[in-house]
Every structure is written in structure tokens, then in C-alpha cells.
N, C-alpha and C positions, 0 to 999 in steps of 0.2 A: 346398689349402688353407693358408691361413699363419697363425703365430698368435707371437705376442713375446711372450718374456720370461711367459708362461702363463697373457695377457690372454684372456680369453673376447670373440672379437667378435661380436657379431649384428649383420648388417647386414639393416635395413627399408626394402623400396622399393614406395612408392607409384605404382599405375599405374591407369590412366583408357582406356577404349578402346584397347585395345592392342593392336599390332599384331604380327606373329609377330619383326621385326626386334628387339625389346625385348626376346627372348633372348639375344641378343647382349653387351648391355649387361648383363642380370643373370648369364651366364655370367661376363663380366670380374669382379661383386664378389662371386661364389659363390665363385672361385678363390684371393680374399685374406682369406676371411671363417671362421670357424669354423662358424656357422649364417647361412643368410641366409632370411630371411621376404618372400617379394611378398605385397602386399595389395591387391587389387581392389576401386577405391574404386565398385563399383556399376555395371561399368560393361554388366550386364544380357545377353542373349542374343546372339549370333551370335561371340562370342570362344575357342571350344573351341579350335581353331586354335594362336592364338595362349597359351592357357590351359595348351598339351600342350606345348609350345616352354619355356614356363618352368618348369613343374615338370619337364623333361627335363634340365635345368642340374642339378637336385640340390637346386633353393630349395624350399621350401616355402609351400603355397599358400593363402590364406585367400582366398575370394571373398564381400564383402559382398554384402546384400542392394540396398541401396541407397546413393545417393552421398551421403556423409555428409561431406565433405571431407577434405583435407591431417591437419589437426591430427588426425582423429578417425580416418583410415586408418592414420597413424602409431603413433595411441596402439594401435589394434587388435595391429600388430606386435610391439610393447614390451610389452601383456597377455598374448601368447602363450608368454613363455619367463618362467622364475622366473629375474632375477637376482640376481648374488652380488657383494658386493665385490672391486671390483678388474674385476668384467666393464663392456664398454663398448659403446654404441649405435652406428649409424652410421649415418644415413638417407640416403634418395637418389629423384630422381624418376626415371622409367623415360628419360628423356632421356641422362638419366650414366652416361659409362661414365668410369671408371678406371683409367688406365695403371697398367702393374706398379708395385707397389711403393708405392702409393696409401696405402693403409691403413696396411702398416707406419711409412709416415712418420709418420702419424696419431700409433698406438701409439709411438712412439719417440719424439717431442717429447712427449706425456704424460709418458712414463717421466720422461724429460729436466726438465721442466715440475716434476712433484711432486716428483723429490729435491731442487728447489733450495729447496724449501719453499712451493708455490702450490698452493692448493688450486682444483684444475681441474676446471672444469664443460664445458667444451667445447673441440676442438681442431680448427679449419677449416685448409683450403690458403691460403695467403698470397693468393691470385686467386682467379677464377670465371669460365673462359671469356676470360681473361686481365685482366680487371677486379681493380680494388686493392681486397679488404677489410679492409687493415690500419688500427693507429689507431696510438696510440704505442706507448713502448716499456713493458715490466710491470717489475714488481722486481727481477725476476730477469735484465731485457734482453733477453727475447724478444717479440716483436712479440706486440701484442695484437690477436684477430680481432676486429673490430670490426661488430658488429651481423651476421656471415657469416649465408651463404644455408646452409638449409639441407641443401641436398642435399651430399652430403659429406662433414658436420657430424659429428664426433664427439662423443658426450654420455657422462660417467660415470654407470655408475650411482648413485653416491652421491651425485650431481647431481638423479638423479630423484628419490629418496627425499628427499633435503633440498626442492626448491620444485614439484614433481612434475609430471608429464605437460606434452605441448602443450595449448594453450586451445582444444577444440574447438568453441567458441560463435564463435571469428573465423572459423571456414571455412578460409578460407585467403588469402593475401597476408597480411604481416607478424604470422604464427604464426612463425616464426625471430624474428623481433625484439622480438615480443613475451618471449620465453624469454629472449634474448638480456638483454634488461632486471631480467628477472626472477632469473637469476643474481649478474647484476653488483648487485642492491639485497641479495642476498642474500650479498656478501660472495668469490663464486666468480671466477673467472679465465675468460677466455675468450684461447685462445692460438692465433697464427699457425705457421705450418711455411713457413718462408723458404722461396721457391723451388718451394714447392705450388702447379698449378692443377691444377683441373678443368674440361675439356673437356665444352663445356655448350651448347647452343640456348639464345641468349637472345629468344623472340619473333620478330618481323615486324621487319627494319629496311625503315622506308618512306622516299620520297625523292619531294620535288614542288618546284614553283618557286610561291613566296609574293612576289607583289608585287615580283618582276623577283630574288627572290633563292633557291640550292635550301636546300630545308633536308629536315634528315633525321632520324630519331628512331626507337630503338626501344618499339615500340605492344605489348602482349599482346592478350591474346583481350577484343573490349568487356567481356563480362562483371563481368570481373575487378574492374574500373575502381569498379563499387559498393562490392565489400568494399578495396578500397583506401583510396576516399573513406572509409567507414564506421568501418574499423579503424583508421586515422590519427586519427580522433577519439579512439575510446575509448584506445590505445595511450598516448597525449597525455594524454590525462585520468589514468592510473593513474599515468605513472610520473613527471611533470610535476618533482614534489618534487626527483628526486636526480639528474634527468637534461635539464635543464631545456635548457642549453645545444645537445645534439646533437641533443633533439625539433625544436625552431627550427629547426635547421639541416633536419633530413629535412623537417620542416614545410614550407620552402620551394621545395625539391627536388622534390618533388611539388607544390606549386602551377606552377612553371615547366615541368614534364611536363605537367599537365592541358592547361594553354592549348597546348600543342603539340596534344597528343593530340586536343581539341577542334575543331583547324583541318584535322589529318586525316581527322575523322571523315565519314561522309557524308552522316547525318541527324542535326547538331549537335544540335537541340534535344533528342533525342530522348537522347544523349551526355551534356549536361547535366542532365538529369532524372535520371539512372545518379548523378551526382556529387552532385548537391541533395539526393534521396533518402539518400544514403549519410551526406554529413551529418549531416541529421537525426537519421536511424537511430541515427549511432552517438552523440549527442549526448542521447538518450533510452535510450543502454542496450539497442540492437535488437540480438540476436544470432544467430548460425544462418546457414540456409539461402537466399538473397533473395527476395523475395516473389515469387509467379509472375508478376503483372502486368509485374515490370522485366525477369522473366528473357524475356519476350517482346519489350518494347522493347530489351534488348541484342542480342535475333537480327536484327534489324533494323537494325544498324547494321554497316556493314563500314568500310573501311578506305582512304582516296582515296590516288593518289599509284600508283608503284612500288615494288616489295619489292627492293632490291637487296643488293648481298655488303656482308656488316660489315663495314667496316675495321679490319685487323688492330691494334693494339697494339705501340706501339712496343716493339723488338725480341722480336716475336713473326712467327712467317711461316706 
């Protein structure tokens, strides 16, 4: 356990259908936190060995009766502790294994940014699986963490009191983006730690030949595209007044990716149905878990092409 400048560090890890290897990642997190809480997001029966391995790390395990989504699972972990001024929460996915010193780097950057006069809500690694997640410089010269991914993201207790917890209605996808935009609208800072990376698996990297050209992209599980399509509409409507340029860029990037994902989908009509229903439900303000009929549609979709090793970003081996 590592504590920096008397900061109480609460790590919250969301897991779903975990295997025993998840305990390795939990142990890496627990070694750096004051307290570690693992929330099983409704995996159901059949995971006793994995749960035993998790509790053997010293982490506290909370098992939810049903699958409620990443936002609600993380919130369950946050609500399980009484947070005080100066405390921080660091959220993780089950696939994340922070290297030694990772949490200390987050906390030390928080202290540096606070001493410089910033009201800090978020501190995140500059790169996530080698992918840059920084924007411009903040007032104190530190890099901004631009819409950082929630795994490996430090959130201050004061920001949670000020803007609230994660939006459970989004269920999954863009939960971190919505929180980032909310703290930004509240005038709080999101700071990146230079040189810090969180290793993580970013979905399936698929490759195939289309019209004589080799095309490759990273693809999520098909059902997630309903949430991504729906939540993009919801988040854009909610924050467009104060973040119009950023949201336009994000919407364009999603549109390009949706075109690529459609090319890779084994049942393109079914995949387009997910996207259309997502947009429609987003316009209607429908939140929560996806409808049962769409879950069946999503389960019928697989990805064409060949899964290949993702190329490493420049400077990484």
C-alpha cells in the first residue's frame, strides 16, 4: 500500500464475467491504494474461483445482483466508502494493470496542480495503451487530460460532491466523456501526467481487404455500438452550448468509425439497426439498458476479417 502526502486513495474496479487472472490486476492496484473495492457488475453464478482470487488480494468485493452498467457499478464502489476532503477515487476496468508507481504519479501531479492554484477534478495518464489523451496546456502549463478514459482516472472527492457521480443512465460508453464535460462546465480542471501510460487491451484489432486495399480498425463488442450511438446524441445535446467544437470533432470521428465497423460487420443490416435505434433513442432521451430485442440483434453480429496484432505507437516497443 502506498500513500502520498496523507491522501486517502480509494481504488474502484468494475468487473464483469471475470476470470482468475483478473486478480493479478487487482493485486497490482491494491498494492498502490489505501483501499481497493471491486464491484462485480452482475456476473451471476459460476465465478466463485475468480471472486475468491479477488478477495485474496485484500480487496473488498461487492457483488451486484444484476448487470447495471459501468457507471452504476463504479458508483456502487464510491458509495461504499465515506469520502472526506482530500480523498481521491481512482477507477479501473478489469483489463487494466497499472505499473508500479502509477497511482503515486497521479497523486503527486494532483498536489502539484492544486498548489499552482487549479481546482482539480481529474488527473489521468497522458496516454492510454499508448494512445494520446491530452489536449492543450492549462493555465499552470500542465497538459490537459482531454476526455480521458475512465480506467486509470483519478477523481477528487471534492469534484464528486460538486458535480455528482457518474451518469448511470448512460449504462456504458461515453460515461467518462460525460463526466469530463460536466466537470469542465463546472470550471474544474482535468490534468494529464506527462510520460505516464496505462497498459490496456483496446478491443479487437481487425484487418481485411476491401476493394483491393487493406483496411484495419479497432472494434468493440457489437452490442456497445447501440450505446455509443445513443449516448453520443445524449451527450452532444447536453453539452453542445459549451463544447460545440469538441463535440463536432467527436461526432465526426464516431461517424467515420461507424462506417468502418459497418464494413466489418457480418450482418450489416443488423448492425445498422443498432446504430439507427441508438440515434432514435438518444433523440427521445431514452436511457438505461438496451431493449431485449436489440440485445438479440447484437448477439447475431460478429466481425469479419482477421484479428491481428495492433501496431505499436511510435516510440513504444
